[in-house]
N, C-alpha and C positions, 0 to 999 in steps of 0.2 A: 705291472703286469699280472695277469690273469695267471694264477696255480694251476699250471700245466703240471706240472711234476706230481700233484696230488695225486691227479686222477691217471697219469702213466704207472705210479705204483702200486693203484689199487687193480689196475690190469694183469689179469691173471696169463694171459694169452693163451686160453682155450682153445681159440681156431672157434669159439661156436658161433658167431659173428662170420664169418669170411663166407660161408654159402647162400647165406642170404643178402649181402651187400651189392647194392645195384651197380657202382662201379668194378667191383672185382668182377660182376660176372661177365662186363663188356669186356675189362682190363686186367688179364689176370696178373698182376705182380703185388708180390708182399707190401710194397710200400704204398697202394691204394689197395690199403686195406684198413677197416678200423682199426687192430690194432696194431695196425702198421703207422696208421696216423697218433695214433694215442704215445708210441714210443717214440717218434721225431716231432710231437711238441714238447717229450720229457727231456730230450737231447737238445732242442732249440732252447727251452727255461735254462738248462745247465751247462748253456755258451757251447755248445757240443756240436750244434749244427746251426749252420748261417740261414740266414731267413733270404736264398740267394733266387735267384729266378725260378731253378727249377722245383725247390720247398716250394714256391708262390704256384708253380703247376702243380705240384702233388696234393698241394691241400686247397685249390680252386678243380681238383677234379672230382670233390663227396657230390653227391646229392643228395645231400640231407635228407633222406628218405626216412630215417630213423629206424631201418630194420634190426643195425646193429644193437641198438636201442634195445629195442623190445626183444632181443633174445638174452641179451646179454644177462648174466648171473648176477654178475653186480650193479647191474641198472647203468653203468658207466655212461655219461650223458657225453657221446660222441660228436653226437650234432652239435650241441652247442661248444663243446671246446674250438672245432670248427669256426664256427662263425667269432668266437672270439679271438683266434689267432687271422681269420680275413682282415680283421680293423687295424691288427698289427701292418698287415701287409698293405692296406689299401693308405695308412699314415706311409709307410717306406717307400712305396709306388708310384701312389696318387692312383685314380679314379678315371678311367675311360672317358674321353669326353662325351661318347654319347649315353653313357650311364650319368653320369654328372644332369647332364641335362634331362634327362628322363627322371632323375631325381629333384631337380628344380622345379617340374611339370607338376610331381605327386605334393611337394610342399604347398603348390599353390593353387587351388583348384580353378580359376580365374582360368588362369593362362594353358591349362589341360583341356577346358569346355572351349576356348579358342580356340587351340591346336585340334579339337576331336573335332571341329566346325570345318576347320580349313580344309582336316584333311577325308573330309565327307564333300566337301566340293570340289577337290582338287584329284578324289582316290584314281580316277578313270586317264588321269594324265600320267599318273605310277605305276596302276596296278592293273591287272585283269581280276574280274571279280567272276567267279566260279560261284552260281549263285544254286546249284544243288547241293553244294556243300557249307553254300552262305561264309567261304573265305576268300582269301586275297593268294593271288602270286604276282611277287612284286619284280620290278625291275630296277630298282634300286641297286649300288654295288658297296653295302655298307657289313660290316661285320657278320649281321646277324640276320641278315638276309640273302636268299640264295634263289635264285632264277626258280628252281622247284620246287621251293618251298609255300605249304596254305598256312597262309595267318587268318586270323580272324578278321570280319569286316567292320566300318568305323561306322555306328549309327548316326543317324540325320539330329537324333537328338539323346542327349543321354537321358535317363532314366531320374536323375536327381532334376533333372529338369523338365520331366514330362509328368508332373505331379504339383499339387497344391501341397505346402508343408504338414496338412492332414487332413487326411481323408475320414472325411464324417461320417458316424454314422451314426444319426441322432435318437437312434433306438437300442443305443449299449452305451451301459459304462465302463467299456472292458479298450481298454486303449495298449498299444505295443508300436515298438518302434522299430525303424528297419536298417540296418548298417548293411550298404548293399554292394562294398567291393569295386575297384577300379575296370575289370576285367566285364561285371555284370552291370556296370553305370554306363560304358561305353559301346562294348563291343556286343555284348548278349545282354541285351535287354529284356528280352522276351523272358528270362529269370525274372526281374523285378517285378515285370509287369504279372506272370504265372504266380508271384506271390502275394500280392494286392488281389490277385482275384481270389488266392485261396482264402487270405484273409477275409476277404468281404463275405464270402461265403458262411467263412464261420461266425459272422458277427459282430466283428474287430474293428472298431474306428483305430484309422491307423496316423502315426506320428512319422515322419519321411525329415529328419533334420540334416538341413541343407547345409551346416556348416561340417558336416564331417567331414576327416581328411582321410587318405589311405592310411591302413592299418601298419603301414612301416617294413611288412614283410619283403618286397624286395628291396631296398635299403639294408635291411637284417644282413640278409642271405648274402650281402656282398660285403659288410662289411661298412656300410657307410654311415657309422655310428651318431654321428652328428645332426644328420638327416633324422634316422630313426628317434632318436631323445627331442626333437619338434615334434616331429609328426606325432608321438604318444603323449605326448604332455597337453598339444594342444584336444588331443580327442579328447582325454581324460578328463579334462576340464571341460569340455563341450558336456560330454555323458553324465557328469554329475551335475551337471545345470538340469535336467528334465529326468534325470535314472527315477527318484520317485513318484513320475506319473505317469511311469508305464509299467507293464509285466513285466515285461521282458522286452532283451534290443534282440530282433533274430535277424541270422548272418546266414546267407544263404549260399556260404564258398565255404569251405574247409579251411585252406591256409588261413585265409580272415579269421576265422572262427580262431583258429591253434592261436595264433597271432597273439590275437588280443586274450583268452581265458588260460594261456599257459607264457608265451615268450614274454610280455610285456611287464610282467611281474619278475621273471627271471634276467633280465634286462639290466632292471632297477638294482635288484640284488647283487647282480656284478660287478655295477659302481656305484654300488655301497650307498645309493640314494634311496633309504629303507621307507621315507615316509612316501614316496611316488609308490615303491612295490607294495605298500599297505593300499592304497589308493587304486592301485589296478584290479587290487587283487578284490576291496571290497565289492567293485561291478562286477563279477564276474559272477555273483550270485542272481545277477538277471541277464544275463549275456549267452546265449545259445544259436549252435547252429542249428538250419532253419528244423528239418527231417526230425532232429531227436526232440525238439519243445512242440512242433506238430503230433508228435505219437505220443508223447506222452502227457503232455499237459492240454491237450484239446480234445473232441469228440469228431475229430477228423476221420480217426478209421473207422469208424459207423458212419460217419456221412459216405464215406466212398460207397460203401456195402449197398446204403439206401439208395443213396442219388445218382452215382459215380454209374458211366457205361463199361460193361466189360468191353474193351477191344481188343480183337484178335491181331495183336502186334507184342511180337517177343521179344524181349529186353534182357540183356546180360548188364549184371552190373558189376564196377569197379571199383573197387576201395583204393579213394585218395590215402597217401598216407597220414597227411595229419589229420583226417579225421579216425580211421581205425588204429591207426597207432599212438598218435598224440593221445584222442579224447575217446577212444573207444566205442565209437559211433559207426558202426554195421548194420548193425539189425535194424533200426527205426527205418533207413528208406525201403529195404525190402519189405518189411511188412505193408509198407502203405504202398507200393508197386504193385505186390501181390496179387491185392486187392480185384486190380483192375486189367492187370497183364501177364503175359503169359512170361516166369522169370527163368532167366536160361543161367545156370551156374557157369564161369569159365571156368577152365583147370587150376587158372592160380590167381584168383582175385585180387590176392592182396600183393600182388609185384609189382615193385615201383613203375609208373607209365613212364619214367625217363624226361619231366620235365626239369628238374633240377635249380631253377632260378636264374637270371638274367646272365651271368657268368656263361655259363651250361648252352646258353639258347645261343649268345652272341659268338663268347670265342671257341669255345668248342660243340658245337652242335653236330660233328661224328659224334660225340658220345651219346648227346641225344636218343639221336637214330640208331644209335646199336641196340640203347637201353627199350626205343620205341617197338622194335621190330620183334621180339618175340610176344610182345604185350599184342600187338596189332593180328599177330598169328593164333593168338589163345582166341580172342575175339571172333576169327573168321571161325575156327572150329565151330562153337556152339552155333553158326546159321541165324543168328539172332539178328533182326533188323535194325535195333539201336542199340549202343550200350550208353550207359550212363552213368552220369558219377556227381556228386554236390560240389565241382571244383572247375574253376573256367580255365585253370591254371594245367589240369588234365586233359584240359576239353582242346584247347591250343597244340598240347604236346601228343595226342591220340588221333584228334583230327588229322592233323599233318603224316602222323604215323600210318593212319589206314592210307591218306590218301598214298603217300609215299608208296605202300606196297600193295594200291589196288583192289582193297578191301570196301565194298561198299556199305557197311556197314554206319548210321550215323550217330553222330554223338546230343545226346539231349539231356541237361539238368533233370533230376527226376519232379522238381517243382513243374515245369514245363508237361511231363507225361501226366501229375496228377490234376494240373488244370485241364487238361486236355480231356479229359476223362469224366470232369466235373461236367464244363462245357457242352460236350456232349450228351450229358444227363442231365442238362436244361435246356437242350436241344439249339442251343446258340452255336 
């Protein structure tokens, strides 16, 4: 068993975490607060708390937003200990059939490709598409799907299947790779298209690794550690086969980037698989969230000044939890967007959108709705035409929150906006 008692003993119960806690903001109960979680986990390890259905419900209510870690004077990893206890929960109670089916698809890209194609072909039988928001209003009666809920549409062809393995540039000796992420691969393919366009504009040859698998974040946050171990090992072995041939592996998703750069190493260390932890750590030197790399290591900022069109479009930026709090990335996307768009800050860009992972989105969606409502109000108050964030999980959550609360603001990844500015400047 993971050493929960050590973390519990280090908590000084100061309460600084409580005002920032996403679940406590929508469900103000001491047990569903960071210090409440930590105290209960200590009791669990001491044998003073049974891991019953009530405890299961409590530990599955955390959004894993890491707000508490960000403000904790002892930097206690509350999110990590919640992830660890969820593995114990999964062992005791099992994992719901639809989650197991989903994680099986994540293990097998060929099956996910087939499911995506079938989903696209038959979507008219199951869903009503709202083209303005490019989302779906499902009619299925599954726990994670409600009739008035907006879900992302399915693309006719995935990003990985839309390009050759190498997008060549005979005039360049610069090569980078793209790790696309599942939502950008199957749903929001315009993110990958935009990144390819930007990299071409910068003169790079692009390697698109066809054997990449899911980063394992959905399984990790749910407690399916067998799937996590399988996916992370497969990806590490694959990355190692080409890492020396590229300047960087670019990830246009905050959650995927944080999972790869942070959680892979933590996962293996907690399992005492130190050789795999070291291999994961070694890869990190060349793995970057997209806007971070574009801002720090290319001349994109200058190109946007010279060639980008100044578009009369107002944009507000939402900070994904896995970007700002886990990776410290928030300045970079703003600096790039500021060149050609009117950037308007919302009142609390760092507040969690309320996505929360597979369990929150399926079994506890009322909590996601409650967390999304104030965020939608903040976006509305800016009167911005577009809300941007480098995270497709935030896109799913905020698109639905905006829809549910009657806000007309449209969600875009910053890469889409940057590419749009470049295309307009190139008269395309």
